[in-house]
N, C-alpha and C positions, 0 to 999 in steps of 0.2 A: 504493500500500500504506500509506504514511504517513497519507494522508487517512482511510482506513478505520479505522486504529488510533486516530486522533484522534476519529472519530465513536464508536467503541466506548468510548473513555475517557470521552467526554461522557455516554453513556448509563449507564456505570458510576456516575458521580457522581450522575446523576439518580436512579438506583435506590437509591443509598445514602442519599439524602435522605429516603427513605420508611422509615427504620430503625424508627420507633415501631410502624408497622403490621407490619413484619417481626418485631419482638420479640414482639408478640402472636401472630403466626402460629407462631413457634418454640415459644411456650408451648403452643399447641394441638398442635403436632407432638410435643412432649415427652410429653403425655398419651397420644397415639396410640401412640407407641413403648412406653411403660410398659405399657399394656393389652395390646398384641400380644405383647411379649416375655414378660410375666408369664404370659399364657395359654399360649403355645406352650412356654415353659419348664416349666410345670407338667405338660404333656402328654408331657414327655421326648421331644420331636421330635428328629429327626436334626440334627446340628450345622449342616449346610448350609441348613436351613430358616431358622434365625435370621439367617444371612448373607444369604439371599435376601430376607427381609422387610426387613432393613436397607437393602439396595440398592433394592428395589422401592418402598419408602416414600420413599426419597430422590428417586427419579425422579418419583413421583406427587405428592408434596408440594412438590417443588422446582421443577418446570417452570412457567413463567409461563403464565397464561391470557390470551389476547389476542383471541379470536374475537369477543367482545362489543364490543370497541373497533371492529372492522371493521363490525359491524352499526350502531354509532352513526355511523360515518363515512358509511355508505350512507344513513342517514336524513337526515344533514346535507348530503348532496350532494357530499361530499369524496372519496368512494371512486372515482368515475369518473375524476377527474383523476389519481389515483395509479395506477389500473389501466392508464391510457394509456401508462405507462412501466413495464412489468412488472418488468424486471430491476432497476432502481434501487429500485422499490417492495419487492421481495422482499429485496434486500440490506439495505436500511435497516431493514426490519421484523425481519430476522434478527439484525442487530446489536443492536437494542433487546432482543430476546428473549434473545440470548446474554448480554448484560450483566446482565440480571436473573437468569438462570440461574447465572451465575458467582458471584453473591452468595448466592443461595438454596440451591442444591444442596450446596455444601460445608458450610454451616451446618447443614442438615438431616442430613447425614452425621455431622457432629460431635456433634449432639444424640443421634443413634442410638448412636454409639460410647460416649458418656458413660453412656447408660442401660444398655448392655451391660456396661460396666465396673462400674457401681454395683450391678447385679444379679448380678454374678459369672458371667455366661453365657459358654459357649465358642463364640463366633462370630467370624468373620474374613472378609475380602474378599481375592480373588485379585489377582494382578498385572494381570489382564485387566480389572479394574474400570473403569479410566479410559477405554480405548477402547470398552468395552461401554456405559457410561453416556453417552459422547459420541454414539455412534450412536443410542441411545435418545432423546437430546435432539433430534437432528436430525430423526429420524422423527416425533417428537411435533410439532415445528414444522410440518412438511409436512402432517401429518394435520390439525392444527388449522386451518391456512390453507385446506386443501381443504374442510373442514367449513364454514368461514365463507363461502367462495365459493359453496357449494352451497345455503346456507340464508339468505343475506343479505336475501332478500325476505320472510322469515318475519315475521309480526306477533306472534309469541309467543316472544321470545328467552329468557324465563325458563324456559319448558318445555324449550326446546332445551338450555339450560345444564344442567338436571337430567338430561336424557337423555344428554348427552355424558359427564357425570361417572359416571353409572351404567354406561355402556359402558366407560369407562376402568377402573372397579373390577372389573367382571365379566369383560369381554373381555381385560383386561390381567392377570387373576389376581393382583391386587395383594395381597390379604390371604389368599388360599388358593392355593398353588402347584398347577399342573395335575396334578402327581403324586398329589394327594389327591382329584381329581375322579373321577367314574365313568369307565368306559372310553371313553365318547363324548367325554370332555373332550380326548382326544388330537386330535380333529378341529379343535379350536380353536388348535392349535399353530401353524398356518401363516397365521392371519389377522393383519391389520396391528396390532391392539391388543396381541396377544401378542408380536409382533415389537418393539413399542415398549417394553413394560414387562417381560413375563415373561422373554423370552429374554435381554435384557441383564442383568437381575437374576440370572437363573440362572447365566449365565457369570461374573458378578462373584462369585457364591457358590461357584465352583469347578467349574461345568459346562464342557462341551466348547466351546472357542472357535469351532469350526466353525459353531455355530448362529448366530453373528453374520452369516453369509452370508445368512441369511433376512432379517434386519433390513436389510442392505445392499441386498438385492433389492427390498424394499418401498420403500426410499428412491428407487431408480431408477423404480419404478412410479409413485410419487406425483409425481416430477418430470415424468414424461411426462403424467400426468393434469392437472397444473397448467398445462402448456403448452397444453392444449386448453380448460381452464376459463377462463383469462384472457380470450380473445376473446369467449367466450360471455357471461361476466359483463359485459363492457364493452358488448356488444350489448344485453343486457337493460337496462342502465342508460340506453342511448341511447333505447330504446323509452319509457322513463319521462321522457325529456327532461332527463336529468341530465348530458348530455355537451354 
């Protein structure tokens, strides 16, 4: 346990060294929050909507993106060596992901709170915010790792990156809660992107905590899926002569 905490501390220090880039990113986050809160505030939206946007943007803007790093490792021939030891690989990758998230998400939440205070808007987060956002972070990690393993042989990573971000925004209902979608929008409630962003943010904004069971269920599904993907990805790399 002490060794894992030491590794996490190391990654926290590494993530903190990138503070200039984080400062620019927080500036961009500030603009996003001002636009969203000003728009929804002018529409006299229900109070929970502002809390939802606060939490949803914290997840979307705060979670680290690492799938492109795995694509680069595959091109350099380093991914096969790491996949040969799947459990240490996932644990170390998750520690790096968690270290970055522990720095980024609280800062994004703080920026959102500052904008809400400055605009005088009635928004708040519930006591379930911490467990809800934690489950969203875990599921996002598993979803991104799965996406990387399914697409690491692609020759157009930029296109994949745009596709993934669009799926996050739309499928996760990051800027428009599913309550404001047409009736068919309810069908999106039980898909994994909604379980990653919409449900945790809705619970954080005062929704029923029981919805977190859907997120927990998808976490178990992706753990099982990854258990099957690792040997297939390793076999694919073996065919390419990278093992």
